[in-house]
MDAnalysis code that builds the backbone (N, CA, C; Angstrom):
import MDAnalysis as mda
import numpy as np

u = mda.Universe.empty(465, n_residues=155, atom_resindex=np.repeat(np.arange(155), 3), trajectory=True)
u.add_TopologyAttr("name", ["N", "CA", "C"] * 155)
u.add_TopologyAttr("resid", np.arange(1, 156))
u.add_TopologyAttr("resname", ["MET", "ALA", "PHE", "ALA", "THR", "MET", "GLN", "ARG", "VAL", "ALA", "ARG", "HIS", "VAL", "ASP", "ARG", "LEU", "ALA", "GLU", "GLN", "LEU", "THR", "ASP", "LEU", "GLY", "LEU", "VAL", "PRO", "VAL", "MET", "PRO", "ILE", "ARG", "GLU", "PRO", "VAL", "THR", "ALA", "GLU", "ASP", "LEU", "LYS", "ASP", "LEU", "ASP", "LEU", "LEU", "ARG", "ALA", "GLU", "ILE", "GLY", "SER", "VAL", "PRO", "PRO", "ALA", "LEU", "ASP", "ALA", "CYS", "PHE", "ARG", "GLN", "VAL", "GLY", "GLY", "ALA", "TRP", "PHE", "ALA", "GLY", "ASP", "CYS", "PRO", "ALA", "LEU", "SER", "GLU", "CYS", "TYR", "SER", "ALA", "GLY", "SER", "GLN", "TYR", "SER", "ALA", "ALA", "PRO", "ILE", "LEU", "PRO", "ASP", "PRO", "LEU", "VAL", "LEU", "PRO", "THR", "VAL", "GLN", "HIS", "LEU", "ARG", "GLU", "SER", "TRP", "GLY", "ASP", "TYR", "GLN", "ASP", "ALA", "VAL", "GLU", "ASP", "ASP", "PRO", "GLU", "VAL", "GLY", "GLU", "ASP", "GLY", "PHE", "PHE", "PHE", "ASP", "PHE", "ALA", "PRO", "ASP", "GLU", "LEU", "HIS", "LYS", "ALA", "ASN", "ILE", "SER", "GLY", "ALA", "THR", "HIS", "GLU", "ILE", "ASP", "VAL", "THR", "PRO", "PRO", "PRO", "HIS", "GLU"])
u.atoms.positions = np.array([
    [0.816, -1.190, 0.000],
    [0.000, 0.000, 0.000],
    [0.869, 1.266, 0.000],
    [1.905, 1.297, 0.848],
    [2.777, 2.465, 0.905],
    [3.481, 2.685, -0.430],
    [3.866, 1.587, -1.082],
    [4.559, 1.663, -2.369],
    [3.684, 2.351, -3.415],
    [2.421, 1.926, -3.534],
    [1.504, 2.513, -4.517],
    [1.203, 3.972, -4.181],
    [1.049, 4.261, -2.904],
    [0.802, 5.650, -2.489],
    [1.970, 6.541, -2.887],
    [3.185, 6.078, -2.645],
    [4.361, 6.891, -2.957],
    [4.597, 7.008, -4.455],
    [4.127, 6.041, -5.244],
    [4.188, 6.195, -6.701],
    [3.329, 7.385, -7.129],
    [2.131, 7.491, -6.531],
    [1.256, 8.633, -6.843],
    [1.882, 9.930, -6.352],
    [2.471, 9.903, -5.159],
    [3.135, 11.097, -4.623],
    [4.230, 11.554, -5.578],
    [5.024, 10.620, -6.085],
    [6.114, 10.977, -7.002],
    [5.585, 11.693, -8.239],
    [4.480, 11.201, -8.797],
    [3.898, 11.855, -9.979],
    [3.443, 13.284, -9.630],
    [2.815, 13.444, -8.474],
    [2.337, 14.775, -8.072],
    [3.504, 15.723, -7.762],
    [4.543, 15.202, -7.138],
    [5.714, 16.032, -6.844],
    [6.348, 16.516, -8.136],
    [6.468, 15.636, -9.121],
    [7.026, 16.052, -10.419],
    [6.156, 17.126, -11.077],
    [4.854, 16.931, -11.013],
    [3.928, 17.910, -11.608],
    [4.040, 19.260, -10.890],
    [4.075, 19.226, -9.558],
    [4.194, 20.467, -8.794],
    [5.536, 21.153, -9.052],
    [6.599, 20.375, -9.136],
    [7.917, 20.954, -9.397],
    [7.921, 21.708, -10.724],
    [7.304, 21.112, -11.738],
    [7.218, 21.766, -13.049],
    [6.394, 23.054, -12.963],
    [5.254, 22.988, -12.289],
    [4.386, 24.167, -12.184],
    [5.038, 25.277, -11.363],
    [5.724, 24.912, -10.286],
    [6.393, 25.938, -9.476],
    [7.530, 26.595, -10.253],
    [8.246, 25.810, -11.031],
    [9.301, 26.376, -11.874],
    [8.696, 27.340, -12.887],
    [7.549, 26.968, -13.467],
    [6.867, 27.841, -14.426],
    [6.400, 29.144, -13.761],
    [6.085, 29.082, -12.444],
    [5.672, 30.288, -11.713],
    [6.855, 31.175, -11.333],
    [8.070, 30.664, -11.530],
    [9.248, 31.462, -11.239],
    [9.963, 31.097, -9.956],
    [9.670, 29.928, -9.383],
    [10.359, 29.512, -8.164],
    [11.850, 29.382, -8.428],
    [12.633, 30.037, -7.594],
    [14.081, 29.891, -7.609],
    [14.432, 29.184, -6.306],
    [14.631, 27.861, -6.359],
    [14.866, 27.099, -5.135],
    [16.253, 27.358, -4.565],
    [16.385, 27.188, -3.248],
    [17.681, 27.336, -2.605],
    [18.449, 26.019, -2.601],
    [17.763, 24.938, -2.937],
    [18.347, 23.602, -3.071],
    [17.766, 23.032, -4.372],
    [18.306, 21.926, -4.860],
    [17.674, 21.323, -6.047],
    [16.204, 21.022, -5.764],
    [15.330, 21.457, -6.660],
    [13.890, 21.305, -6.431],
    [13.486, 19.832, -6.451],
    [14.128, 19.017, -7.264],
    [13.816, 17.587, -7.336],
    [15.099, 16.783, -7.408],
    [15.152, 15.740, -6.626],
    [16.259, 14.796, -6.683],
    [15.673, 13.396, -6.775],
    [15.339, 12.969, -8.000],
    [14.767, 11.632, -8.161],
    [15.709, 10.554, -7.616],
    [15.130, 9.476, -7.162],
    [15.909, 8.376, -6.611],
    [16.767, 7.752, -7.708],
    [17.961, 7.346, -7.347],
    [18.888, 6.711, -8.285],
    [19.125, 5.254, -7.874],
    [19.733, 4.497, -8.753],
    [20.083, 3.108, -8.438],
    [21.052, 3.070, -7.250],
    [21.952, 4.025, -7.185],
    [22.889, 4.110, -6.055],
    [22.138, 4.372, -4.749],
    [21.120, 5.241, -4.798],
    [20.299, 5.496, -3.607],
    [19.638, 4.212, -3.116],
    [19.111, 3.425, -4.042],
    [18.424, 2.182, -3.672],
    [19.389, 1.196, -3.009],
    [20.608, 1.090, -3.547],
    [21.615, 0.220, -2.939],
    [21.964, 0.712, -1.542],
    [22.162, 2.027, -1.404],
    [22.510, 2.583, -0.101],
    [21.362, 2.413, 0.895],
    [20.130, 2.551, 0.432],
    [18.978, 2.356, 1.313],
    [18.935, 0.917, 1.825],
    [19.228, -0.036, 0.971],
    [19.266, -1.436, 1.416],
    [20.350, -1.635, 2.479],
    [21.507, -1.023, 2.275],
    [22.585, -1.103, 3.274],
    [22.164, -0.448, 4.585],
    [21.514, 0.712, 4.486],
    [21.065, 1.415, 5.688],
    [20.030, 0.603, 6.460],
    [19.124, -0.030, 5.752],
    [18.113, -0.868, 6.424],
    [18.800, -1.964, 7.224],
    [19.849, -2.545, 6.676],
    [20.584, -3.593, 7.389],
    [21.344, -3.012, 8.587],
    [21.952, -1.848, 8.415],
    [22.718, -1.225, 9.496],
    [21.818, -0.736, 10.631],
    [20.745, -0.066, 10.278],
    [19.852, 0.527, 11.272],
    [19.007, -0.553, 11.935],
    [18.625, -1.549, 11.179],
    [17.784, -2.615, 11.695],
    [16.351, -2.511, 11.214],
    [15.962, -1.355, 10.731],
    [14.632, -1.168, 10.147],
    [14.533, 0.243, 9.581],
    [13.611, 0.412, 8.687],
    [13.186, 1.723, 8.201],
    [11.680, 1.599, 8.052],
    [10.913, 2.501, 8.661],
    [9.458, 2.375, 8.554],
    [9.021, 2.223, 7.092],
    [8.020, 1.366, 6.838],
    [7.615, 1.082, 5.453],
    [7.249, 2.318, 4.633],
    [6.553, 3.276, 5.208],
    [6.175, 4.470, 4.438],
    [7.407, 5.303, 4.088],
    [8.352, 5.410, 5.018],
    [9.589, 6.151, 4.742],
    [10.398, 5.428, 3.678],
    [10.503, 4.125, 3.795],
    [11.211, 3.328, 2.796],
    [10.592, 3.536, 1.412],
    [9.267, 3.466, 1.340],
    [8.572, 3.656, 0.061],
    [8.782, 5.072, -0.477],
    [8.797, 6.051, 0.401],
    [9.027, 7.440, -0.028],
    [10.419, 7.577, -0.651],
    [11.425, 7.024, 0.031],
    [12.782, 7.067, -0.529],
    [12.849, 6.351, -1.873],
    [12.196, 5.204, -1.991],
    [12.294, 4.381, -3.198],
    [11.508, 4.949, -4.376],
    [10.414, 5.629, -4.115],
    [9.542, 6.103, -5.191],
    [9.676, 7.600, -5.473],
    [9.840, 8.391, -4.423],
    [9.787, 9.848, -4.592],
    [11.172, 10.455, -4.695],
    [12.072, 10.079, -3.803],
    [13.362, 10.743, -3.739],
    [13.225, 12.044, -2.976],
    [14.050, 13.011, -3.284],
    [14.049, 14.274, -2.550],
    [13.324, 15.384, -3.284],
    [12.840, 16.325, -2.498],
    [12.188, 17.522, -3.051],
    [12.440, 18.682, -2.111],
    [12.602, 19.856, -2.670],
    [12.816, 21.063, -1.865],
    [12.103, 22.203, -2.584],
    [10.889, 22.488, -2.147],
    [10.101, 23.526, -2.803],
    [10.271, 24.887, -2.147],
    [11.103, 24.979, -1.090],
    [11.366, 26.272, -0.465],
    [12.326, 27.063, -1.351],
    [12.038, 28.313, -1.534],
    [12.882, 29.169, -2.349],
    [12.228, 30.531, -2.493],
    [12.628, 31.268, -3.487],
    [12.053, 32.583, -3.756],
    [11.070, 32.467, -4.911],
    [9.841, 32.909, -4.673],
    [8.823, 32.871, -5.714],
    [7.866, 34.048, -5.492],
    [8.130, 35.193, -6.112],
    [7.274, 36.357, -5.908],
    [5.791, 36.080, -6.179],
    [5.487, 35.208, -7.134],
    [4.086, 34.915, -7.454],
    [3.361, 34.289, -6.267],
    [4.108, 33.660, -5.364],
    [3.513, 33.018, -4.187],
    [3.864, 33.750, -2.891],
    [4.465, 34.924, -2.991],
    [4.931, 35.692, -1.822],
    [5.871, 34.860, -0.963],
    [6.684, 34.065, -1.595],
    [7.653, 33.243, -0.884],
    [9.040, 33.821, -1.130],
    [9.758, 34.096, -0.045],
    [11.094, 34.696, -0.202],
    [12.063, 34.082, 0.785],
    [12.257, 32.805, 0.687],
    [13.085, 32.057, 1.628],
    [14.483, 32.644, 1.789],
    [15.189, 32.886, 0.712],
    [16.581, 33.330, 0.824],
    [16.707, 34.835, 1.015],
    [15.617, 35.564, 0.854],
    [15.672, 37.024, 0.962],
    [15.447, 37.515, 2.390],
    [15.396, 36.620, 3.355],
    [15.211, 37.039, 4.742],
    [13.962, 36.434, 5.335],
    [13.502, 37.050, 6.386],
    [12.381, 36.522, 7.147],
    [11.083, 36.543, 6.356],
    [10.381, 35.432, 6.386],
    [9.074, 35.347, 5.745],
    [8.061, 36.218, 6.470],
    [8.313, 36.543, 7.739],
    [7.357, 37.349, 8.496],
    [7.081, 38.684, 7.807],
    [8.093, 39.226, 7.140],
    [7.914, 40.514, 6.481],
    [7.296, 40.377, 5.090],
    [7.216, 39.147, 4.582],
    [6.755, 38.958, 3.213],
    [5.282, 38.597, 3.110],
    [4.774, 37.878, 4.082],
    [3.402, 37.387, 3.973],
    [2.801, 37.239, 5.365],
    [1.514, 37.463, 5.493],
    [0.885, 37.323, 6.802],
    [0.805, 35.870, 7.275],
    [0.841, 34.925, 6.353],
    [0.805, 33.509, 6.692],
    [2.086, 32.886, 6.157],
    [2.786, 32.157, 7.016],
    [4.022, 31.528, 6.575],
    [3.732, 30.398, 5.596],
    [4.427, 30.381, 4.478],
    [4.258, 29.251, 3.561],
    [4.897, 28.014, 4.176],
    [4.445, 26.867, 3.802],
    [5.009, 25.609, 4.284],
    [5.283, 24.715, 3.082],
    [6.297, 25.086, 2.273],
    [6.575, 24.331, 1.058],
    [7.053, 22.912, 1.356],
    [6.756, 22.014, 0.441],
    [7.129, 20.620, 0.574],
    [8.647, 20.466, 0.598],
    [9.126, 19.703, 1.560],
    [10.529, 19.314, 1.631],
    [10.561, 17.828, 1.963],
    [11.180, 17.038, 1.111],
    [11.343, 15.607, 1.340],
    [12.829, 15.281, 1.284],
    [13.323, 14.540, 2.265],
    [14.752, 14.241, 2.313],
    [15.156, 13.168, 1.310],
    [16.439, 13.086, 1.091],
    [17.013, 12.064, 0.217],
    [17.593, 10.931, 1.060],
    [17.916, 9.831, 0.412],
    [18.599, 8.731, 1.091],
    [19.931, 9.234, 1.639],
    [20.586, 10.125, 0.922],
    [21.864, 10.680, 1.386],
    [21.687, 11.388, 2.732],
    [20.561, 12.067, 2.911],
    [20.292, 12.736, 4.199],
    [20.143, 11.695, 5.313],
    [19.480, 10.579, 5.021],
    [19.373, 9.501, 6.004],
    [20.757, 8.956, 6.318],
    [21.580, 8.754, 5.295],
    [22.949, 8.251, 5.497],
    [23.728, 9.193, 6.415],
    [23.656, 10.499, 6.142],
    [24.386, 11.483, 6.960],
    [23.853, 11.514, 8.390],
    [22.544, 11.462, 8.547],
    [21.928, 11.479, 9.880],
    [22.332, 10.245, 10.681],
    [22.329, 9.077, 10.037],
    [22.714, 7.840, 10.689],
    [24.186, 7.909, 11.105],
    [25.037, 8.442, 10.240],
    [26.458, 8.603, 10.580],
    [26.659, 9.537, 11.761],
    [25.926, 10.659, 11.765],
    [26.017, 11.604, 12.890],
    [25.564, 10.953, 14.193],
    [24.483, 10.174, 14.105],
    [23.963, 9.478, 15.278],
    [24.998, 8.477, 15.803],
    [25.587, 7.695, 14.912],
    [26.587, 6.719, 15.336],
    [27.788, 7.398, 15.983],
    [28.238, 8.527, 15.413],
    [29.354, 9.276, 15.995],
    [28.993, 9.782, 17.388],
    [27.774, 10.289, 17.547],
    [27.335, 10.812, 18.840],
    [27.270, 9.702, 19.883],
    [26.781, 8.522, 19.495],
    [26.691, 7.388, 20.427],
    [28.089, 6.909, 20.808],
    [28.986, 6.941, 19.841],
    [30.364, 6.535, 20.136],
    [30.990, 7.474, 21.162],
    [30.712, 8.780, 21.044],
    [31.244, 9.763, 21.982],
    [30.559, 9.689, 23.345],
    [29.254, 9.380, 23.349],
    [28.479, 9.335, 24.584],
    [27.379, 8.286, 24.436],
    [27.616, 7.064, 24.940],
    [26.641, 5.980, 24.766],
    [25.236, 6.313, 25.263],
    [25.093, 7.227, 26.198],
    [23.759, 7.599, 26.683],
    [22.911, 8.252, 25.601],
    [23.555, 8.826, 24.595],
    [22.827, 9.459, 23.494],
    [21.922, 8.436, 22.806],
    [22.367, 7.200, 22.704],
    [21.621, 6.180, 22.003],
    [20.493, 5.546, 22.794],
    [20.347, 5.910, 24.055],
    [19.319, 5.280, 24.884],
    [17.901, 5.540, 24.400],
    [17.665, 6.679, 23.799],
    [16.324, 7.013, 23.321],
    [16.050, 6.518, 21.912],
    [17.073, 6.017, 21.237],
    [16.901, 5.519, 19.887],
    [17.333, 6.526, 18.835],
    [17.140, 6.151, 17.591],
    [17.532, 6.977, 16.446],
    [16.295, 7.667, 15.874],
    [16.317, 8.981, 15.924],
    [15.228, 9.793, 15.372],
    [15.759, 10.540, 14.157],
    [15.112, 10.316, 13.017],
    [15.525, 10.900, 11.743],
    [14.797, 12.227, 11.528],
    [15.562, 13.292, 11.304],
    [14.975, 14.606, 10.993],
    [14.411, 14.547, 9.581],
    [13.126, 14.245, 9.490],
    [12.494, 14.041, 8.188],
    [12.350, 15.332, 7.398],
    [11.877, 16.387, 8.047],
    [11.654, 17.640, 7.321],
    [11.679, 18.810, 8.284],
    [12.149, 19.960, 7.821],
    [12.093, 21.150, 8.657],
    [10.653, 21.606, 8.834],
    [10.378, 22.239, 9.969],
    [9.027, 22.772, 10.164],
    [8.860, 24.061, 9.357],
    [7.660, 24.637, 9.401],
    [7.381, 25.827, 8.582],
    [8.272, 27.005, 8.951],
    [8.740, 27.084, 10.211],
    [9.641, 28.173, 10.586],
    [11.002, 28.007, 9.918],
    [11.561, 26.803, 9.961],
    [12.826, 26.559, 9.264],
    [12.685, 26.868, 7.782],
    [11.578, 26.437, 7.200],
    [11.367, 26.669, 5.774],
    [11.211, 28.151, 5.463],
    [10.815, 28.933, 6.458],
    [10.658, 30.369, 6.278],
    [11.940, 31.117, 6.636],
    [13.037, 30.354, 6.824],
    [14.337, 30.931, 7.137],
    [14.340, 31.608, 8.510],
    [13.568, 31.040, 9.417],
    [13.482, 31.509, 10.798],
    [13.817, 30.300, 11.664],
    [14.503, 30.517, 12.763],
    [14.843, 29.401, 13.631],
    [13.585, 28.625, 14.003],
    [13.645, 27.331, 13.861],
    [12.497, 26.486, 14.160],
    [12.956, 25.120, 14.592],
    [12.296, 24.096, 14.149],
    [12.614, 22.726, 14.535],
    [12.436, 21.813, 13.332],
    [12.458, 20.529, 13.585],
    [12.240, 19.565, 12.519],
    [11.183, 18.556, 12.950],
    [10.575, 17.938, 11.959],
    [9.662, 16.825, 12.205],
    [10.520, 15.558, 12.176],
    [10.416, 14.749, 13.213],
    [11.259, 13.572, 13.320],
    [10.456, 12.283, 13.161],
    [11.146, 11.256, 12.676],
    [10.568, 9.926, 12.572],
    [11.431, 8.993, 13.412],
    [10.806, 8.246, 14.293],
    [11.523, 7.269, 15.111],
    [11.873, 6.075, 14.218],
    [13.159, 5.874, 14.008],
    [13.628, 4.803, 13.154],
    [14.262, 3.688, 13.997],
    [14.086, 3.771, 15.304],
    [14.639, 2.764, 16.209],
    [14.007, 1.412, 15.908],
    [14.826, 0.399, 15.686],
    [14.238, -0.910, 15.409],
    [13.483, -1.438, 16.626],
    [12.434, -2.217, 16.390],
    [11.714, -2.798, 17.527],
    [12.611, -3.771, 18.273],
    [12.390, -3.936, 19.581],
    [13.230, -4.867, 20.343],
    [13.003, -6.312, 19.888],
    [14.047, -7.074, 19.944],
    [13.945, -8.492, 19.587],
    [13.410, -9.252, 20.793],
    [12.478, -10.115, 20.554],
    [11.917, -10.906, 21.665],
    [12.315, -12.350, 21.548],
])
């Protein structure tokens, strides 16, 4: 089910990326990073190293890849790189941001380094920063939405 859902998401993300580009979006990161064969191999390695990846997240990585719709787009009153969104629009935009497998790889490496330095860090498990919140996307200090990727305990 997650696989089919993410196939539809991928089609919609591609369509939105094209339309936003046509509206004049100048992204601060690559607007689309489709999944590659190398990403799929690395995701399989990560699943083995981590012990699990939630099925919906796995399907998102495999079907959608990365997306970063935050950027400057006067037609949408979005001005991510031009400073605070507070001065640009009364409502903060919340553009789509989806991480890449490479981001998971980097996050997992950072987590492993932190646990090596201080084993207590690993007591709560591995939480993957899936996407910045609307404040981060508006270039204002904020937080991230996290996904618990800690494998279930073996019984």
